[in-house]
C-alpha positions in Angstrom: -30.0 -5.5 -20.2 -28.0 -8.5 -20.6 -25.5 -8.5 -23.5 -23.6 -11.8 -24.1 -19.7 -11.0 -24.5 -17.8 -13.3 -26.3 -14.6 -11.1 -27.3 -12.5 -8.6 -25.5 -13.4 -6.1 -28.3 -17.3 -6.6 -27.3 -16.4 -5.7 -23.7 -14.5 -2.8 -24.5 -17.2 -1.4 -27.0 -19.9 -1.5 -24.0 -17.4 0.2 -21.9 -16.8 2.9 -24.4 -20.5 3.3 -25.2 -21.6 3.5 -21.5 -18.8 6.1 -20.5 -19.7 8.3 -23.6 -23.4 8.2 -22.9 -22.6 9.5 -19.5 -20.7 12.3 -21.0 -17.6 11.3 -19.4 -14.2 11.7 -20.7 -11.6 9.0 -21.1 -9.2 10.6 -18.7 -11.8 11.4 -16.1 -13.0 7.8 -16.1 -9.5 6.2 -15.9 -8.5 8.6 -13.1 -11.5 7.9 -11.1 -10.8 4.3 -11.7 -7.1 4.6 -10.5 -5.6 3.6 -14.1 -4.1 5.4 -16.7 -5.9 6.6 -19.7 -3.4 4.7 -22.2 -4.8 1.4 -20.2 -8.3 2.6 -20.5 -8.2 3.6 -24.0 -6.4 0.0 -24.8 -9.4 -1.7 -22.9 -12.1 0.2 -25.0 -10.2 -0.9 -28.2 -10.4 -4.3 -27.3 -6.6 -5.2 -26.3 -6.5 -9.0 -25.5 -3.9 -8.7 -22.7 -5.0 -6.7 -20.2 -5.0 -7.1 -16.2 -8.6 -8.2 -15.3 -8.5 -6.3 -11.9 -8.0 -3.1 -13.6 -10.9 -3.7 -16.2 -13.1 -4.5 -13.6 -12.3 -1.1 -11.8 -13.1 0.5 -15.0 -16.4 -1.3 -15.4 -17.4 -0.6 -12.0 -16.5 3.1 -12.6 -19.1 3.6 -15.2 -21.7 1.4 -13.4 -21.3 -1.8 -15.3 -21.1 -5.2 -13.7 -19.6 -8.2 -15.1 -21.6 -11.3 -14.5 -21.0 -15.1 -15.4 -23.6 -17.8 -16.5 -22.6 -20.2 -14.0 -23.8 -23.8 -14.3 -26.2 -24.9 -11.5 -24.4 -28.4 -11.1 -21.0 -26.6 -10.3 -22.7 -24.7 -7.4 -21.7 -27.4 -4.7 -18.2 -27.2 -5.8 -18.1 -23.5 -5.5 -19.4 -23.7 -1.9 -16.9 -26.3 -1.2 -14.2 -24.0 -2.4 -15.4 -20.9 -0.7 -15.5 -22.7 2.7 -12.0 -23.9 2.1 -10.7 -20.7 0.6 -8.0 -20.5 -1.9 -4.3 -20.7 -1.2 -2.7 -17.5 -2.1 -0.1 -17.3 -4.8 3.4 -17.1 -3.7 5.3 -13.9 -4.2 6.9 -13.6 -7.7 10.5 -13.6 -7.9 12.7 -10.8 -9.2 15.1 -11.5 -12.0 18.8 -11.3 -11.3 20.2 -7.9 -11.6 16.5 -6.3 -11.2 16.4 -3.6 -8.7 14.0 -4.1 -6.0 
């Protein structure tokens, strides 16, 4: 079933409902996904500022897939970008006095 997502809270609610329907504890799902239980709980409660990569790991762990309704007219540009590749981000600089 496809359900439109318009807020982070809606995504978190779907994640929680799926996990609970599977009888999986929050800490178990978090551990299997390689994230902490506090982070997993924050995602389920709709925290706005979270790391998308970790959210995707949680979704995968419970069997959810995030899909984007991509406009067909942008497909040629997507293919061009896929062929060309994306330049990686430069490494972050540490602030003065920070331990490396």
